[in-house]
N, C-alpha and C positions, 0 to 999 in steps of 0.2 A: 141612569137610575140613582136616586139618592140613597145613601147608606148611613146607618147609625150603628156604631159598635158599642155594645154593652160590656163593660169590664166588671166581672163579678169576683168576689172573694173577700178574704180577711187577711190582710197583710201581716197581722200579728200571729198568724198560725202557719208559719213556714210556707209550704207548697200551696196552701189554700190561697195565697196572695198572688199566684202566677197570673191570673186573669187581669188583675190590676196592673201588674208590671208590664205585661204585653200591651195592655191598653195605653199606658203612658208612652211606650215606644211608638205606637201607631199615632198617637196624638201629636207627638213631636214631628212626625212625618206629614202632618197635615190632615189626618183622617178625623172625622166627626166621632168623637169618643165620649161616652158618658160613663163615669165611674159610679157604678151602682153599689158596690160593696156587697152587702148581704140583703139589701132592701130593693127587691124587684119593683116595688110600687113607685119608686122614683121615676120609672119609665113613664108613668101616667102624667106626671108633672112636666116632663121635658120632651115628650114625644111630639114631633112636628110633622108627622105624616110621611116619614121616610119610607121608601118602597122596599128597602132591604134592611133587615136587622141581623147583626152577627153577635151572638152571645159567646163570650169567652169565660171559661171557668175551669177550676180544678175538679177532677172526678176521682172516685175510688172504684177500682175494678180489678179483678184477678185475671181478666181476659187479655190485658195488655201490660207491657212493662212500664215502670215509672219513667216519665218524660215523654212517652209516646203521645201522639195526638189522634183524636178521632173527630170526624166531621159528620154531623147529622143535619138533615134538611127537612123542613116541613113537618108533617105529622109523625115522621120517624122519630123526631125529638121526643114527643110525648110518649110514644110507645116504648122506645128503647131505654130512655132514662128512668122510667118507672120500673121496668122489668129487669134490667141488666146492670145498671150503673148506679153507684151511690155517691152521695156527697154529704158533707156535714150539714149543709143548709139547702141543697138544691131541691129537695122535695117541696119546700115552701115556695121556692122561686118558680118551679114548674107549675104548681097550682096557681100561683099569683099571675103568671103569664097567661094561663088559660082564662082566668077571670078578666084580665085586662083586655084580652082579645074579644071576649063576649060583650064588653061594654063599649069598646071603641071599634067601630066598623073599619076605620082606616088601618088599625093595627091587625085586624082579622084578615085583611087583604094583603098585608106585607109578606114578602118572601123572608122566611126566618131560617137562619142557620145557627147551629150550635157547634162550637169548637171546644172540645174537652181535652184537657191536659192531665194525664194520669199522674196523680200525686204519689210521692213516696212517704213523705212525713207531714202529717197534720198534727202539729204540736206547737207549744209556745216558742216563738222565735220569729225573726224577720228574714232570715237567710233561706233561700231556696236550696233544696238538695242539689247535688252535682248533676244527677240524672235529669232533673227538670231544667236547671240553669243551662246545661250544655245544649239543649234543644230549642231554646227560646228563639234564636234567629230563624230556624226552619219553620217554626210555628208562625212567626211574624210574616214570613214570606207566604205561607199558605193562606193566612187571613187576607193578605193583600191581593192574592189571586181571586179569592171569593168576592172581595169588595169591588173588583173591576168588572 
């Protein structure tokens, strides 16, 4: 099964850049990674019909501690992210992904996973908080298991 990893985030906003940082680690390991930043519509230009898509992004929630990871799959992504979890830019990305799935039948059939990393600090700066930084290797390992 072919896999595309989408790395979302803004690396100038501290923990919001965690998706990009994890994506770069995975790219160095040979995974197919597309750095989306905050523009989900880049997916439309670069999508090549991969069967599995893994989205990595920072999230804001009071239900988990900073640095913790959540994994959602399929329709659960659209239900839980709208209802329970927030991000500085993810509402636009979720709506954009729904639109892209509606216009691209291949994308609509893809197995979609969301890996969210709970952010502690979304503020100007390029350094990740210690809580997020200390769990990056575990999150990379988790994404690798999903990708296999």
